[in-house]
C-alpha positions in Angstrom: 32.1 7.8 -19.3 33.1 5.3 -16.5 29.6 4.9 -15.2 27.4 5.7 -18.3 24.5 3.4 -18.9 25.2 1.3 -15.8 23.2 0.7 -12.7 24.8 0.9 -9.3 23.6 0.4 -5.7 25.0 3.5 -3.9 24.9 3.6 -0.2 26.6 2.8 3.1 26.5 -0.7 4.7 25.6 0.8 8.0 22.4 2.3 6.5 21.0 -1.0 5.2 18.3 -1.5 7.7 14.8 -3.0 7.9 11.7 -0.9 7.1 10.7 -1.1 10.7 14.0 0.6 11.7 13.3 3.4 9.3 9.7 3.7 10.5 11.0 3.9 14.2 13.5 6.6 13.2 10.8 8.6 11.4 8.3 8.2 14.2 10.9 9.4 16.7 11.7 12.5 14.6 8.1 13.4 14.0 6.8 12.2 17.4 4.3 10.0 15.6 3.2 6.5 16.7 3.9 3.5 14.6 1.9 0.3 14.6 2.5 -3.2 13.1 -0.5 -4.9 11.5 -2.0 -7.7 13.6 -0.6 -11.1 12.4 2.3 -9.4 10.6 5.2 -11.8 10.7 8.8 -11.2 10.0 9.7 -10.8 6.3 11.6 -13.8 5.1 13.0 -12.0 2.1 16.6 -11.0 2.1 17.2 -7.3 1.4 21.0 -7.4 1.7 22.4 -5.0 -0.9 26.0 -4.9 -2.2 27.8 -1.6 -2.9 30.8 -3.5 -4.2 30.4 -2.5 -7.8 30.4 1.2 -7.0 33.3 0.9 -4.6 35.3 -1.1 -7.2 34.5 1.2 -10.1 34.7 4.5 -8.1 37.2 3.8 -5.4 37.5 7.4 -4.3 33.8 7.8 -3.8 32.5 7.5 -0.2 28.8 8.2 0.4 28.5 10.4 3.5 24.7 11.1 3.6 23.1 9.0 6.4 19.5 7.9 6.9 19.3 10.2 9.9 20.3 13.2 7.8 17.7 12.3 5.2 15.0 12.2 7.8 16.1 15.6 9.1 16.1 17.0 5.6 12.7 15.5 4.9 11.2 17.0 8.1 12.7 20.5 7.3 11.3 20.4 3.7 7.9 19.3 4.8 7.8 22.1 7.4 8.9 24.6 4.8 6.2 23.6 2.4 3.5 23.1 5.0 3.2 19.4 4.3 1.8 17.6 7.3 0.0 14.3 8.0 -3.4 15.7 7.0 -2.0 16.9 3.7 -0.3 13.5 3.1 -3.5 11.6 3.6 -5.6 14.1 1.6 -3.3 14.0 -1.4 -1.8 10.6 -1.4 -4.1 8.1 0.2 -5.8 6.5 -2.7 -9.0 5.5 -1.0 -9.6 9.0 0.4 -8.9 10.4 -3.1 -11.6 8.2 -4.6 -14.1 8.9 -1.9 -13.6 12.7 -2.2 -13.9 12.6 -6.0 -17.0 10.5 -5.7 -18.5 12.9 -3.2 -17.7 15.7 -5.6 -19.5 13.9 -8.4 -16.2 13.5 -10.4 -16.4 9.6 -10.2 -19.4 7.4 -10.5 -20.3 3.7 -10.2 -18.9 2.9 -13.7 -15.6 2.3 -11.9 -17.1 -0.7 -10.2 -18.1 -2.5 -13.4 -15.9 -5.3 -14.7 
């Protein structure tokens, strides 16, 4: 009842990092290269998040799951289900999906009309 119908940011201050930090940690775990697009500048937006509401309303709750543990779990689950980079691209890269479906005759040029 205390938290019903409310939104909370739940996390640990030490795990609030930039996307490039997450990418570096994932790349290290998987042994994959990362690249930053040419001309990409720093992001001027502020992604600071406050967990104050959760800590105020649920003072005994302390998140313990870390970003590093999440990456390990993700890697283990991906291995268990045979999900690798090729499967990721084949299933989830939109352009490759469209090209494959066009080659299979499932999509036609009607998509290009406005």
